Every structure is written in C-alpha cells, then in structure tokens.
C-alpha positions as a printed Julia matrix, in Angstrom:
154×3 Matrix{Float64}:
  0.11   0.03   -0.2
  2.73   2.42    0.84
  4.33   1.9    -2.71
  0.93   2.68   -4.4
  0.54   5.86   -1.99
  4.09   6.94   -2.99
  3.67   6.64   -6.84
  0.38   8.5    -6.54
  2.15  11.06   -4.68
  4.9   11.09   -7.1
  2.55  11.5    -9.98
  0.57  14.24   -8.64
  4.05  16.21   -7.76
  5.01  15.61  -11.07
  1.51  16.79  -12.49
  1.72  19.87  -10.17
  5.41  20.84  -11.31
  4.25  20.24  -14.96
  1.2   22.84  -14.31
  3.47  25.08  -12.51
  6.12  25.06  -15.37
  3.23  25.54  -18.07
  2.02  28.67  -15.94
  5.46  30.16  -15.48
  5.78  29.59  -19.63
  2.6   31.21  -20.04
  3.35  34.31  -17.86
  6.63  34.51  -19.64
  5.0   34.6   -23.0
  2.44  37.22  -22.03
  5.01  39.42  -20.66
  7.01  39.11  -23.91
  4.07  39.87  -25.93
  3.05  43.04  -23.85
  6.63  44.44  -24.14
  6.45  43.95  -27.91
  3.17  45.45  -28.42
  4.21  48.34  -26.22
  7.3   48.84  -28.18
  5.18  48.67  -31.37
  2.74  51.44  -29.97
  5.7   53.51  -29.21
  6.96  53.2   -32.65
  3.44  53.99  -34.19
  3.23  57.27  -32.03
  6.87  58.52  -32.96
  6.23  57.83  -36.6
  2.91  59.42  -36.54
  3.98  62.46  -34.7
  7.17  62.99  -36.87
  4.33  62.69  -40.06
  1.83  65.32  -39.66
 -1.19  64.92  -42.13
 -0.67  67.21  -45.13
  2.29  69.83  -45.65
  0.54  72.65  -43.99
  2.46  74.26  -41.71
  5.5   72.83  -42.72
  8.83  74.65  -44.15
 11.88  73.01  -45.76
 15.32  74.86  -44.48
 18.32  74.45  -46.85
 21.42  74.6   -45.05
 24.82  74.55  -46.73
 28.33  74.42  -44.68
 25.86  74.91  -41.54
 24.47  78.3   -42.78
 20.83  78.77  -43.62
 20.41  79.58  -47.24
 16.73  79.78  -47.33
 13.33  78.61  -45.56
 10.66  77.42  -48.14
  7.04  76.88  -47.28
  5.76  73.51  -48.29
  2.26  73.22  -49.37
  0.22  71.13  -51.91
 -0.03  74.07  -54.2
  3.73  74.97  -54.4
  5.81  74.14  -57.28
  9.29  75.43  -57.86
 12.91  74.56  -58.65
 15.89  75.85  -57.01
 19.49  75.25  -58.38
 22.07  75.63  -55.32
 25.71  76.06  -56.07
 28.62  75.05  -53.89
 31.8   76.5   -53.16
 33.38  73.9   -54.88
 31.8   74.73  -58.22
 29.27  72.03  -57.79
 25.34  72.21  -58.01
 22.39  70.69  -56.76
 19.07  71.25  -58.26
 16.02  71.2   -55.83
 12.6   70.1   -56.7
  9.43  71.22  -54.67
  6.16  69.6   -55.58
  2.89  68.17  -54.13
  4.18  69.16  -50.51
  7.49  67.44  -50.75
 10.88  68.41  -51.47
 13.96  66.59  -52.92
 17.12  66.97  -54.73
 16.33  65.94  -58.56
 20.05  66.52  -59.94
 23.46  66.71  -58.57
 26.82  66.59  -60.07
 28.38  64.9   -56.91
 30.06  61.84  -57.77
 27.93  59.09  -55.65
 24.6   61.06  -56.02
 23.02  59.66  -52.8
 21.36  62.74  -52.5
 19.13  62.33  -55.52
 18.63  58.66  -54.6
 17.04  59.67  -51.29
 13.97  61.0   -53.24
 11.36  63.53  -52.25
 10.66  63.79  -48.49
  7.94  65.44  -46.59
  8.31  63.98  -42.91
 10.52  65.58  -40.3
 11.8   62.16  -39.67
 15.19  62.51  -41.6
 16.89  65.22  -43.7
 18.35  64.81  -46.96
 21.78  65.59  -47.13
 24.59  65.98  -49.84
 27.87  65.43  -48.27
 30.27  66.48  -50.86
 28.36  69.9   -51.41
 27.88  70.19  -47.89
 24.07  70.77  -48.29
 21.33  69.59  -45.88
 17.54  70.02  -46.33
 15.48  69.67  -43.23
 11.81  69.4   -42.97
 10.53  71.57  -39.97
  7.08  71.45  -38.73
  5.44  74.65  -37.62
  4.27  74.77  -34.02
  1.88  77.62  -33.31
  2.02  77.25  -29.8
  5.88  77.33  -29.72
  7.37  80.76  -29.6
 10.67  81.46  -31.13
 13.6   81.12  -28.52
 15.39  84.38  -27.79
 18.7   84.93  -29.45
 21.7   84.77  -27.29
 25.48  85.0   -27.43
 25.82  81.77  -28.38
 23.02  81.26  -31.17
 24.36  84.36  -32.84
C-alpha cells in the first residue's frame, strides 16, 4: 500500500510541477508579448508624430556648410525648382512639388542625395556631403514661440 501511495504522490507532484512550469511559460510569453506590443505602439506614435497630415505648416530649411540659405514653405499648391551652387563649383537642383522636397539632380560623384528621393517628413533630412548641403523639414508649431537669440546662437 505504501508503494501505491508513494507512486500516486509522485505522480501528483510531477503533474503539479508540469502545471507550474506551464503557468510560468504562459506568464513569460504574455510578458514578452506585452513588451512587444508596447514597443510597437511607441514606434507607431513616434512615426505618426513625425509625419503630420498634409504639408500645411511645414517648411523646408536648406543649409549649406552649416548656414541657413533659405526656408521654403511646403504646400500642396507650391511647385518650384532651385539650383544651389556650392563653393567647390558643384550644384544641386532642388524641386518642390505636392508638399514634398527633394534633390532631382546633382553633380556630386555618388549622387546619394538624388537617390534619397522626395521627402515630406521631419523624420530624416536629405544631405549631400560633397556639397555640404542639408535639407531638413520643419513642422511649424503655433503654440511654440521662437527662442530668444543669445550670444551662443548668434
């Protein structure tokens, strides 16, 4: 009788351990899924905030050699083409169309700036390293005032 009772208790312990292990696995899986869901939601919110609906209120800032050359308002009705000459004799042709801006022609050796295409998002700029040219989209925030100019930013 003791052998049967011992075997029954052992079987119950094994079954309890399997149940406990299954619960731990389930909880761990649930935690990992929650973390992935939160990470996906954070990424979606970040992308959504960097890509506002339409081009209203956005401007493109064109910098060369760290200096602001011009700010161009982006709108669906704006269509224009600019040619920016660099100090080394090269040039970039910039096109604005349908609320987007991009470099459509450049005489730099790699032409990576042309391959970046047209952008309308503040997420990343277009840059042409050989000509030291950067195009950055800036979203206008009506609630935000321009910061005062101090000795460091002059």
